[in-house]
C-alpha angles and dihedrals in degrees: 000000000000094000102032132084124263114236116214115182114204137192089183091252126138090251091053089050089053090051089049089059089060091046090053091050091050092046091051092046094051097031095236135135125258124233114204116201130190120184114201120204121238112260117246130191143187123256116278107282092162090264114140111238136142116285118244088256091054091047090052091050091049092049091048093049092047093048093048092048092050091046091054090052091050092047090055091052094045094047089060090058099045134068116260094248093062121081135214113216122192136201132181115197135171130220136053111357097222094048093046094048092050092045092050090049093051097042092054096033092230119196097217141005119218109194136170122240117221089224097224118157137184118003092352089058091052094049098045122063110242104221094179091056092047091049091049090051096044108034121103092215133056115287126205111201112200124200 
């Protein structure tokens, strides 16, 4: 852990921003880089009912542009809170969130994953997939789940 990057997946939510704060603290404490990951979902559309909408390719481009813009904003904020010798790496992937987080962690041999929990309980917890819980159960490295 002390020589490997910290992976911090983000969906650009307030909770993910809160988790990023912990990731920054850990990175500063251990003197390691941060890897930011955003997983975009695949666009889906309805059958052609002669309604003018963006094509799937245009939706993908829009998602990619939005994700890259948000990542640049986050990098600027994070750089202010980290020493100059530490780096912030970014990655935007598409597909299933769990699979992409685990793949990113393994490809870059991260030392820790800091991920936000959506905080659902009760019936809401049962109906919504809990990615943070799945990452904690499946990752090969330590996982810090932040509420």
